PAMARVEX-315217 format. One record per residue (C-alpha): y, x negated, z. Coordinates in steps of 0.1 Angstrom, whole numbers, padded with zeros to 4 digits, always signed. Each point is the difference from the previous one (the first is absolute). Example, Ala and Ser with C-alpha at 12.3 -4.5 7.8 and 13.67 -1.06 7.14 Angstrom:
2
-0045-0123+0078;+0034-0014-0007;
//
This chain:
152
+0365+0249+0326;+0006+0036-0002;+0022+0027+0018;-0016+0012+0032;+0014+0033-0012;-0029+0001-0029;-0030-0010+0025;-0021+0037+0003;-0028-0019+0000;-0022-0024+0021;-0023-0025-0005;-0034-0004+0026;-0021-0032-0012;-0016-0005+0036;-0017+0020+0025;+0024+0032-0007;-0016+0006-0034;-0018+0029-0004;-0038-0008+0012;+0013-0013+0032;+0004+0023+0029;+0036-0014+0013;+0020+0020-0019;-0018+0026+0024;+0012-0023+0030;+0036-0003-0009;+0006+0037-0006;+0008+0000-0040;-0027+0011-0017;+0021+0033-0008;+0027-0012-0001;-0003-0023-0030;-0024+0009-0033;-0022-0026-0023;+0018+0002-0032;-0032-0032-0019;-0007-0034+0005;+0022-0027-0007;+0013-0034+0002;+0024-0021+0016;+0016-0036-0003;-0010-0022+0029;-0024-0019+0019;-0025+0015+0024;-0010-0015+0029;-0027+0006+0023;+0014+0000+0035;-0033+0012+0017;-0002+0038+0004;+0026+0008-0026;+0018-0014-0028;+0034-0016-0003;+0015+0000-0038;+0028-0027-0003;+0020-0003-0030;-0014-0017-0034;-0011+0002-0038;-0036+0014+0010;-0011+0046-0008;-0013+0006+0030;-0019+0035+0002;+0016+0025+0017;+0006+0037+0004;+0036+0020-0015;+0007+0029+0026;+0027+0026-0002;+0019+0002+0030;-0006+0039+0006;+0023-0004+0036;+0024-0025+0001;-0008-0007+0038;-0032-0016-0010;+0023-0030-0002;+0008-0004+0038;-0033+0008+0007;-0014-0027-0024;+0028-0022+0011;-0012+0001+0036;-0036-0007-0011;+0009-0027-0021;+0019-0015+0027;+0033+0002-0025;+0034+0001+0022;+0029+0009-0031;+0023-0013+0033;-0018-0034+0007;-0014-0008-0034;-0009-0037+0013;-0020+0014+0029;-0021+0020-0028;-0032-0006-0011;+0000+0018-0028;+0035+0006-0018;-0001+0031-0024;+0017-0003-0032;+0006+0019-0030;-0020-0015-0027;-0012+0004-0036;-0040+0007-0010;-0012-0029-0019;+0001+0023-0030;+0037+0011+0001;-0007+0037+0000;+0014+0008+0035;+0013-0015+0031;-0012+0010+0043;-0002-0018+0029;-0017-0026+0006;-0004-0016+0037;+0001-0043-0008;-0016-0023+0027;+0030-0013+0019;-0017-0034+0014;-0011-0032-0015;-0030+0000-0020;-0009-0039+0005;-0034+0000+0014;-0012+0036-0012;-0025+0010-0019;+0015+0008-0037;-0031+0032-0012;-0012-0013-0030;-0008+0033-0024;+0034+0016+0015;-0012+0028+0013;-0004+0007+0040;-0030+0024-0005;-0023-0024-0023;+0010-0026+0021;-0015+0025+0034;-0032+0002-0020;-0005-0039-0007;+0014-0004+0037;-0029+0023+0010;-0027-0013-0024;+0004-0033+0012;-0001+0014+0033;-0035+0014-0006;+0014+0041+0010;-0008+0011-0035;-0041-0008+0010;-0001+0008+0035;+0016+0030-0010;-0017+0012-0023;-0031-0010+0016;+0004+0022+0028;-0001+0029-0028;-0024+0025-0010;-0017-0011-0034;+0017+0024-0022;-0033-0006-0024;-0033+0001+0022;
//
């Protein structure tokens, strides 16, 4: 496991990714800066309205961010229900891990609950999974049916 002093970046693989409003909700958008898309090792599970990443050997789509303000970690820890003084009672654990390509070390929030019975996300991308889930539920058909036809 990488030295935590080497962790000047953080990885978001779910609702904290740039296309979702959660960074604003948590108050960290100005405290982190998107570096690039990346892959992390793990297994991604559908927990309902957000994903959980468990340790594993699959490449999971994510975004790498630079920590502009280290105070972001305290806000993110609270949001992710991570208490460093009570890791066993935390929903997530924040650990310093290497990206799948080995190029960087970054903080990653790992799901800290049993995964038996949870739905494994095929394709290893939360954003793509949400798109499929919405398509399955007719989300886009209903939404587009309410929009004016851009051609006619």
